[in-house]
N, C-alpha and C positions, 0 to 999 in steps of 0.2 A: 393418531399417527405415532410412529416411532421416531424419536429424535436422537440422532447420533452425532456427537461432537467429533468432527474429523481432526481438527487441528486448531491452533491459535495462529492468527495472522498479525504480524507487526505492520504498522504503517511506516512507509519509507518516504523520505523527503529526497528528491532528486532533480537534477537538471542536466541538460546537454553540455558536453565539454565546450561547445561553441558559445553557449550562453555564459558559462562561468569565465571563459577567456575574455569575453567582452565586458561583463559587468562585475566580475569578481566573485569569490566564493564567500558566502556568509559563514561567520565563525561561531555565531550563537543565534538563538531564536530571535532576539531583538533586531538583528541585522536584516531580517526578512522584511522589515518596514521599508527598506531601501531597494527592494527588489520587486519584480513583476511576478506575482504568484498566480498561477493558473488554478482557478477555483472550480470545484465540482458542485453542481447544484443549479439553481436558477438565480436570476438577478435579484429577485425578491428574497430568496433564502440566503444570499451571500452579501447582503448589505453590511453585515457585521460578522464576517467569517473570522473564525479564530482557529489557529492550529495549536495543538497541545503537545507539550514536551515535558519530560522529567529528566533532570541531570543526575550525575553520579552521586550527588549528595541527597537525592530524593526530593529536591526542590522542584515544585511544579511551575512551569512557565506556560502561560496562556497568551498567545501573541495574535493581535489583530493583523490580518493580512489583506492586501488589496492587489488587484491586478486588472489587466485590460481584457481578460478572457474568462468567461464563465460558461461552462458546458455541463450538460447532464449525461454525457457519454464518455465513459472512462477511456475507451480506445482513442477517441478523437482528442481528448485532453492529453493523453500520453504522446500521441503523434505531434501535437503542438509543442510539447516539451522537447521532443527529439529534434524538431525544427529550430530550436533555440529561442522560442517565444518567451519562456519563463520557467519557473520552478513549480513542481507538482508535489503533492502529497497523496500517495495511493497505497493500497495493500501490497505487501511484498510480492505475492504471487503474480500480481498483474504486471510487474516490470522486471521479473527475473531475467527473461531473455535479453531485454534491452540493457540491463546492468551488466550481464555477462559479456555481451558483444561490444560494450563500450559506447553505445549510442546514448546512454544515460549514465550519470555518475551520482552515487549516493552522497549526500551532504549532511552535515550536522550529525555525524555518527556517534558523537559523545552524548547525544540527547536521545532518550527513548521516547517513542510515541505510544499512544494507547494500543493495547492488544485487543483484537476482536476475534471471538470464536467463529469458526466456520462449521455450520451444521448441515446435516443431510436429514431430510424428513421423508418418510415413506410409510406406506400402509403396512399394518401388522399382519395382513392377510397371509396365512401360512400356505395358501394354495396359489401364490403368485406364479406367473409364467416364468419359464427359464430365461427369457429375454430380459424381463424386469430384474430378476436375480443377478443376471450377468452385468446389467447396468450398475446395480448397487455395488457389486464386487469390484467393478472397474473404477467407480468413484472412490471407494475406500482405498484401493491400490494406488490411485493417482494422488490421493491426499498423503499417503505414506511415502510415496516417491518424492513428493514435494519437499522432503527434507533436504534435497539438493540446494534449496535456498540457503541453507546454513553456510555453504561455501561462497556465496555471492553477497548476501545482505550482511552488512556489518552491524555492530551493536549487539543488543540482546537477541539471541537466536529464537526463531519461532519454535513452538513446542508442539510436538505431535501427541495427540491424546489416544491412548490405546483403548480397545474395547473393554 
């Protein structure tokens, strides 16, 4: 397979304005212990969930988080956050629209979260159909267009990887 790195994705910590109005805004990672964090995974995998951050001085913060909601569906988890259930930590591209329209607010912007590469894998077959080639081209174009995230997500900006 051909592996092409499309971009780097930053993890974003966010909550609905209604949640923040009711429970307050955390000012540092340690404050998350006092909040309802919505966790991605299964109950078994989230018994000791930790969220990772790095501050401006390059100091690593690994914080144990707890919450009343654990899901293995990112869209459902995001919707729960929009409804004011708690705080989420998700890839930047997954919540761009919600951040842009104000349904979610990014928090802890002075702390960076890990960067994750986004890859596309495809067959090296030089005789692929035009439909497959169009799909590959569209995915590459969408990844390059996702630089719009730069205007919405605060903190370190995602990095696009050129061919």
